[in-house]
N, C-alpha and C positions, 0 to 999 in steps of 0.2 A: 703655739710650739712651744717659744721660749716659758707661757708660765706652767703650761703642760711638766714639761720639761724640769722646772725650778721644782712643781707642786709633788714632782712624782721622785726628786732628790728629795723632799722633805722626808716625805713618807717614807722613805726609804732607810735615812738617818732615825727617824723614829722605833722603823722594826727593823734595824739590823738586828736584835740581839732577839725577836723575835722566829720563835722556829719557824719551817718552811712552809707550816700547814696555814697557819696564822696566814701568813704573807699571801698565799693563792687566791684567795679571791678578790685582794684588793688591786694588785700591781699588772700591770696594763704590759701586753704584750705589742714589746716597739719591737721590729723587723727592717733592715735596711734597709729592705727593700719587699716592699711587701704582696705586688706582681711576681716579683718571681716566683715559679715551684716551689716547693721545699727539697732541698739535695737530702742528702742521708747524715748529713751533719750540718747543724747550726746554728745561731747563738741567739737567743730573747731574752726582757732583761730580766736581773735575780728576783725571784720570788713569782714572776710570771707562771699564771698555768700550765706545764706542761703536755702537751699534747700525747693523745691515746698513741702505742708502738714506738714513743719514744721517752729517754730517759739519760736523768745529767751525769753530764761524762769529766766534765772537768766546768772549773770556777776561773773567770778573768779579766780584766781590766781593757776596758776602752773610750777611750776620753774622745766618741766617735758620738756614741747613743745611749743612753740610759741613764742619760742625767749626768755626764762621764765626768763632763767640761767643768764639773764637782769637784775641788779636790778628795773632803769628806765622802760624797757617793763613791767617788773614782776607787781608796782607800778599803772599802769593803768590797774590792773584786764584783764590779756594777753589773756585769752580765753574766750567764749562763754556756756554756757547748753543750746541747744534747744532739743525739744521732736513734735513729732510728734502729731498734732491737726486732722492729716487725715484720721484717725481711729478710732477716738472717736466716741461711742456712742449716740446718739440723748439723751442731757439731761446734757450730762460730762461737769464735769465746771473744767477749767483750772485756775492757776495764772502765770503770763503774764510776760514781761515788760510793763510796763505805755506807753513807745514810740512805741512798736509793734502797727501797722496799723491791724487791723479788720478784720481776716477770711470772707468768705463769711459765710453765713450760723449761725455768732457767733451771741452774742448779750454781750453785755457791762450787769456788773453787780454787778460792784465793785473798784473803783478804792481808793488807799491807800496806806501810806506810808509804808514800809520794812525798815531800818537800814542795815539788812543782805540781800538787793537782790539788782539787778536792778540800780546798780549806786551806793548807800549807802549812800544813804544825809545826808548831818547833818542837813538841814534844817526839824523840823521837820515839817512845815505844807508844802510841798515838795513827789507830788502823785512820786510815782515812778514803784507801781505796780498795776494790773489790774486783778480783777477775771472776767471769759469770760465763758458763758456760749453755748453748744450747742444747737441751736434751728432747725436747721431742718440736 
């Protein structure tokens, strides 16, 4: 397990500047408890494929998973928070990372900057979060 974690840490460091699309095929889905049924919010390793019906809502640091015991990996916000969007009722809103594709049936309501979410930008003019609403 430690070799896998170490290998993932090296992979994450090497791909840190690559696009998410380039990372998804090579990253592993690592969950804290793989036998636990998914809730409406979950966490996965950064770069892992996001399951259908789920959307990226934040990136966080975790020393307990996804190579977080390595400070270089931990500093990259090594974990993604994802939420289900496919079970939300019409009219529901969500705050998601701005670089996330808009799901079918959802409309964009607002784009803004939040230093505490989705990349944690220093630039005050860099929008990183968007509010979306389910239209159908």
